[in-house]
C-alpha positions in Angstrom: 18.9 -82.3 14.6 21.4 -79.5 15.6 21.0 -77.3 18.6 20.1 -74.2 16.5 17.3 -76.2 14.7 15.9 -77.3 18.1 15.9 -73.7 19.1 14.0 -72.8 15.9 11.4 -75.5 16.5 10.9 -74.4 20.1 10.2 -70.8 19.0 8.0 -71.9 16.1 5.9 -74.1 18.4 5.5 -71.2 20.8 4.5 -68.9 18.0 1.8 -71.4 16.9 0.7 -72.6 20.3 -1.1 -70.1 22.6 -0.4 -72.3 25.7 3.3 -71.8 25.2 3.2 -68.3 23.7 4.0 -66.5 27.0 7.3 -68.4 27.5 10.3 -66.2 27.4 13.2 -67.5 25.4 16.9 -66.3 25.7 18.6 -65.1 22.5 22.3 -65.7 22.9 24.1 -64.8 19.7 23.8 -63.9 16.0 22.4 -67.3 15.1 19.6 -67.0 17.7 18.9 -63.4 16.4 18.5 -64.7 12.9 16.2 -67.6 14.0 14.0 -65.4 16.3 13.6 -62.7 13.6 12.8 -65.4 11.1 10.1 -66.8 13.3 8.6 -63.3 13.8 8.6 -62.5 10.1 7.2 -66.0 9.4 4.3 -65.7 11.7 3.4 -62.0 11.5 0.2 -61.3 9.5 0.3 -57.5 9.0 3.2 -55.4 10.2 6.7 -56.0 11.6 8.4 -53.0 13.2 12.0 -52.8 14.2 14.3 -50.3 16.0 17.9 -51.2 15.4 21.4 -49.8 15.4 22.6 -50.1 11.8 20.2 -52.5 10.1 22.8 -55.1 10.8 20.5 -58.1 10.5 20.5 -57.6 6.7 24.2 -57.0 6.1 27.0 -59.1 4.7 28.9 -58.7 8.0 26.1 -60.3 10.0 25.5 -63.1 7.5 29.2 -63.9 7.4 29.3 -64.0 11.2 26.4 -66.5 11.4 27.7 -68.6 8.5 31.1 -68.7 10.1 29.7 -70.1 13.4 26.9 -72.3 11.9 28.0 -72.9 8.4 28.6 -76.6 8.9 25.0 -77.1 10.2 22.3 -78.6 8.0 20.0 -76.0 9.3 20.7 -72.7 7.6 19.3 -69.8 9.8 20.2 -67.1 7.2 18.4 -68.9 4.4 15.4 -69.4 6.6 15.4 -65.7 7.6 15.5 -64.5 4.1 12.8 -66.9 2.9 10.5 -65.8 5.8 11.1 -62.0 5.1 10.5 -62.6 1.4 7.3 -64.6 2.1 6.1 -61.9 4.5 6.5 -59.1 2.0 4.8 -61.2 -0.7 1.7 -61.6 1.5 -1.1 -59.2 0.9 -1.5 -56.3 3.4 1.9 -56.6 5.0 4.4 -53.8 5.8 7.9 -53.7 7.3 8.9 -50.5 9.1 12.4 -49.9 10.6 14.0 -47.0 12.5 17.8 -47.0 12.4 19.6 -45.4 15.4 22.9 -44.4 13.8 23.2 -42.4 10.6 24.5 -44.8 8.0 27.8 -44.6 6.1 27.6 -43.9 2.4 28.1 -46.2 -0.5 29.0 -45.5 -4.1 26.7 -43.1 -5.9 25.0 -45.8 -8.0 23.9 -47.7 -4.9 22.8 -44.8 -2.7 19.5 -44.4 -0.9 19.2 -40.7 -0.2 17.8 -38.7 2.6 16.9 -35.2 1.5 16.2 -32.1 3.6 15.5 -28.9 1.8 16.9 -30.4 -1.3 20.3 -31.4 0.2 21.4 -35.0 0.4 22.6 -35.7 3.9 23.0 -39.5 4.1 23.0 -42.6 2.0 22.2 -46.3 2.1 23.0 -48.4 5.2 26.4 -49.8 4.4 26.8 -53.5 3.7 23.3 -54.6 2.9 23.5 -57.9 1.1 22.5 -57.7 -2.6 19.5 -60.1 -2.0 18.1 -57.8 0.6 18.7 -54.7 -1.5 16.8 -56.3 -4.3 14.0 -57.6 -2.1 13.5 -54.2 -0.3 13.6 -52.3 -3.6 11.1 -54.8 -5.2 8.7 -54.1 -2.3 9.6 -50.5 -1.7 5.9 -49.6 -1.3 5.9 -52.0 1.7 9.3 -51.3 3.3 9.5 -48.0 5.2 13.0 -47.2 6.7 14.0 -44.1 8.6 17.0 -42.9 10.6 17.0 -41.0 13.9 17.8 -37.4 13.6 21.3 -36.4 14.7 21.7 -34.1 17.7 22.2 -31.2 15.4 19.0 -31.9 13.5 16.9 -32.7 16.6 14.6 -30.0 18.1 14.9 -31.6 21.5 18.5 -32.5 22.6 17.4 -34.5 25.7 14.9 -36.6 23.8 17.5 -37.2 21.2 19.9 -38.6 23.8 17.1 -40.8 25.3 16.3 -42.1 21.8 19.9 -43.1 21.2 19.9 -45.0 24.6 16.7 -47.0 23.8 17.4 -50.7 23.6 16.8 -52.3 20.2 13.6 -54.2 19.7 11.3 -55.8 17.1 7.6 -56.6 17.2 5.1 -58.4 14.9 1.6 -59.2 16.0 1.9 -60.1 19.7 5.6 -61.3 19.2 8.6 -59.3 20.3 12.4 -59.5 20.5 14.0 -57.2 23.0 17.8 -56.7 23.0 19.6 -56.9 26.3 23.1 -56.4 25.0 23.8 -54.6 21.7 27.4 -55.8 21.4 26.8 -59.5 22.2 23.4 -59.5 20.5 21.7 -61.1 23.5 18.0 -60.7 23.8 14.7 -62.1 25.1 12.0 -63.3 22.8 8.3 -64.0 23.4 5.1 -64.5 21.5 2.0 -63.4 23.3 2.6 -60.5 25.7 0.1 -58.0 24.3 0.6 -55.3 26.8 4.4 -55.3 26.3 4.0 -55.3 22.6 1.6 -52.3 22.9 4.4 -50.4 24.8 6.9 -51.3 22.2 4.6 -50.0 19.4 4.1 -46.8 21.3 7.9 -46.3 21.7 8.4 -47.1 18.0 5.9 -44.4 17.0 7.8 -41.9 19.2 11.2 -42.9 17.6 9.7 -42.7 14.1 8.5 -39.1 14.9 12.1 -38.2 15.7 13.5 -39.8 12.5 13.9 -38.9 8.9 12.7 -41.2 6.1 15.0 -43.1 3.7 13.6 -43.5 0.3 14.2 -46.7 -1.6 
């Protein structure tokens, strides 16, 4: 069993075992990111909410980085992540909500997801989404709600806009959370039963969503 699979099993056991649920696990790189988010999607029963930079978890760039580092391993974290996201969206009563911090770059016109304000298209699909996630999110577009933070020009409150941009990235599902400590290195902490902390994350997510514009699939 490789090191990454042992990490997955430790997280999965904590998610299933309340006696271990309040352990805090370090998240050290892209592989740990994929594993921890896979465990969150795999164990969430209703809603997963994520605040992120550029929706990077679901991009070709991220998948290539993980596969380059762990491609020789029998344990495939990106395959496990996709299967858990897919299974989560297939379950009855589930939703996935995401707020993206940075306005995405555009793709070609036949791939675009448009943001419209007063009839004017101002942004397009997050660049680099893998084709399997594009297809999955489109298939479940009634369950997948994605929005992007307003730019400084669009925001009614410039100070709050700057605070929003500085908010560390996080994801929550049920009583589970992943909280990013370094955006560049993708380090984070993960835990599975801190109800009060999750409540704070959910409140912050709602504030961010209020200051964002919806993307329509």
